[in-house]
C-alpha positions as CSV (number, residue, x, y, z in Angstrom):
1,M,0.0,0.0,0.0
2,T,1.4,3.4,-1.0
3,K,1.4,6.5,1.1
4,A,-1.2,8.1,-1.2
5,T,-3.5,5.1,-0.7
6,R,-3.1,5.2,3.1
7,N,-4.0,8.9,3.1
8,K,-6.9,8.4,0.9
9,G,-8.3,5.7,3.3
10,N,-7.9,8.1,6.2
11,K,-9.8,10.8,4.4
12,N,-12.7,8.3,3.8
13,K,-12.8,7.4,7.5
14,D,-13.1,11.1,8.5
15,K,-15.8,11.7,5.9
16,G,-19.1,12.5,7.6
17,K,-17.5,13.5,10.9
18,V,-18.0,17.1,12.1
19,P,-14.7,18.5,13.2
20,K,-14.7,19.5,16.9
21,S,-14.5,23.2,17.4
22,K,-12.3,24.7,20.0
23,T,-15.3,25.5,22.2
24,T,-16.5,21.9,22.1
25,R,-13.1,20.5,23.1
26,I,-12.9,23.0,26.0
27,L,-16.4,22.0,27.2
28,W,-15.6,18.3,27.0
29,T,-12.6,19.0,29.2
30,V,-14.1,21.5,31.7
31,I,-17.5,19.9,32.4
32,P,-16.0,16.7,33.9
33,I,-13.6,18.7,36.0
34,V,-16.5,20.8,37.3
35,L,-18.7,17.8,38.0
36,V,-15.8,16.0,39.9
37,G,-15.2,19.2,41.9
38,L,-18.9,19.5,42.8
39,A,-19.0,15.9,43.9
40,I,-16.0,16.4,46.1
41,W,-17.5,19.5,47.6
42,L,-20.8,17.7,48.4
43,V,-18.9,14.8,50.1
44,L,-16.8,17.2,52.1
45,A,-19.7,19.6,53.0
46,Y,-22.3,16.9,53.8
47,G,-20.5,13.7,54.2
48,A,-18.0,14.8,56.8
49,S,-20.4,16.0,59.4
50,P,-21.9,13.3,61.6
51,A,-25.5,12.5,60.8
52,T,-27.9,13.6,63.5
53,P,-31.4,12.2,63.5
54,P,-34.2,14.7,63.4
55,A,-35.6,15.8,66.7
56,S,-38.4,13.7,67.9
57,N,-41.5,14.9,69.5
58,N,-41.4,11.9,71.8
59,S,-39.3,11.9,74.9
60,S,-36.5,9.4,75.0
61,G,-36.3,6.3,77.1
62,P,-38.7,3.5,77.9
63,A,-42.4,4.0,78.2
64,D,-44.0,4.6,81.6
65,R,-46.9,2.4,80.5
66,V,-48.3,0.7,77.4
67,D,-52.1,0.5,77.0
68,V,-53.4,-2.0,74.5
69,V,-57.0,-0.9,73.8
70,Y,-59.5,-2.7,71.7
71,F,-62.9,-1.3,70.6
72,H,-65.9,-3.2,69.3
73,R,-69.6,-2.9,68.7
74,T,-72.4,-4.8,70.5
75,Q,-73.1,-7.1,67.5
76,R,-69.9,-8.9,66.8
77,C,-68.6,-10.9,63.9
78,Y,-65.7,-13.5,63.6
79,S,-63.1,-10.7,63.0
80,C,-64.3,-8.7,66.0
81,T,-64.0,-11.6,68.4
82,Y,-60.8,-12.9,66.8
83,M,-59.0,-9.6,67.2
84,E,-60.0,-9.3,70.9
85,D,-59.1,-12.9,71.7
86,A,-55.7,-12.8,69.9
87,A,-54.8,-9.5,71.4
88,R,-55.7,-10.7,74.9
89,Y,-53.8,-13.9,74.3
90,T,-50.7,-12.0,73.2
91,V,-50.7,-9.6,76.2
92,E,-51.5,-12.3,78.8
93,T,-49.0,-14.8,77.4
94,H,-46.0,-12.6,76.5
95,F,-46.4,-9.7,78.9
96,A,-47.7,-11.4,82.1
97,D,-45.2,-9.7,84.4
98,E,-45.8,-6.3,82.8
99,L,-49.5,-6.8,83.0
100,A,-49.3,-7.7,86.7
101,S,-47.2,-4.7,87.4
102,G,-49.4,-2.3,85.4
103,K,-46.6,-1.5,82.9
104,V,-48.9,-3.0,80.3
105,T,-52.7,-2.8,80.3
106,F,-55.3,-4.5,78.2
107,Q,-58.7,-2.8,77.9
108,V,-61.8,-3.6,75.9
109,F,-64.6,-1.0,75.1
110,N,-67.9,-1.3,73.4
111,V,-68.2,1.9,71.2
112,E,-72.0,1.7,71.4
113,E,-72.2,2.0,75.2
114,E,-72.7,5.6,76.4
115,K,-70.4,5.1,79.4
116,N,-67.5,4.7,76.9
117,A,-68.2,7.8,75.0
118,D,-65.2,9.8,76.4
119,I,-62.6,7.1,75.6
120,V,-64.1,6.4,72.2
121,E,-63.8,10.2,71.5
122,E,-60.2,10.3,72.9
123,Y,-59.1,7.5,70.6
124,Q,-61.4,8.6,67.7
125,A,-62.3,4.9,67.6
126,S,-64.7,3.0,65.5
127,Y,-65.8,-0.6,65.9
128,L,-63.1,-3.3,65.3
129,S,-60.1,-1.2,66.1
130,L,-57.0,-1.9,68.2
131,Y,-54.8,0.8,69.5
132,I,-51.4,0.9,71.3
133,N,-51.0,3.9,73.5
134,T,-47.4,4.5,74.7
135,V,-47.5,6.7,77.7
136,K,-44.2,8.6,78.3
137,D,-43.8,11.4,80.8
138,G,-47.6,11.5,81.2
139,T,-48.2,12.1,77.5
140,D,-50.2,9.7,75.3
141,H,-48.8,8.5,72.0
142,I,-51.8,6.7,70.5
143,E,-51.2,4.6,67.4
144,Q,-53.9,2.4,65.7
145,A,-52.5,-1.0,64.8
146,T,-54.1,-1.2,61.3
147,D,-51.6,-3.7,60.0
148,L,-53.1,-6.4,62.2
149,Y,-56.4,-6.4,60.3
150,S,-54.8,-8.3,57.4
151,L,-53.5,-10.9,59.9
152,I,-56.9,-11.9,61.3
153,G,-57.0,-15.7,61.2
154,N,-53.2,-16.1,61.0
155,D,-52.5,-16.8,64.7
156,E,-48.7,-16.8,64.5
157,A,-48.3,-13.7,62.4
158,F,-50.9,-11.8,64.4
159,V,-49.3,-12.6,67.8
160,E,-45.7,-11.9,66.6
161,T,-46.7,-8.6,65.0
162,L,-48.6,-7.4,68.1
163,K,-45.9,-8.7,70.4
164,S,-43.2,-6.7,68.4
165,K,-45.3,-3.6,68.5
166,I,-45.8,-3.8,72.3
167,E,-42.1,-4.5,72.9
168,K,-41.1,-1.4,70.8
169,S,-43.6,0.7,72.7
170,L,-42.2,-0.5,76.0
171,N,-38.7,0.4,74.9
172,G,-40.0,3.9,73.9
173,E,-39.7,3.3,70.1
174,T,-43.0,4.8,69.1
């Protein structure tokens, strides 16, 4: 292959390519440098400081008391009785000492009885509802245990889920 043939082949390779302008070459050099510099700045600015969790409106430390509170109507179905029975079993089986000491309570209220109107209003309860109230420093932290509804009839999952919730509440992890 002669020198003329080689040059001719190179010209064909470059055919159709737009020559890079000086500005384009500068941008392709400067942009990666700027992006790397920005990444380094972000790591130094935000990655070096210790992460602090956001302030919680709950006081720290274990709970003073945990109330497991169940609400139902007068006329009851399978789900209503199951939830009460499973919650009672969980509390009495896994928290017998705490129940005896008053650290954990289990309460059942009929939402249709006038004498329960105040507590129904306090919890904003409807029938078939289970709440865990973590009392810390005299303040109620009421949480409805809605994830238990899907576990009705699944004894092991229901008990383990409720047990875990009560344990977290006792430890002050509300």
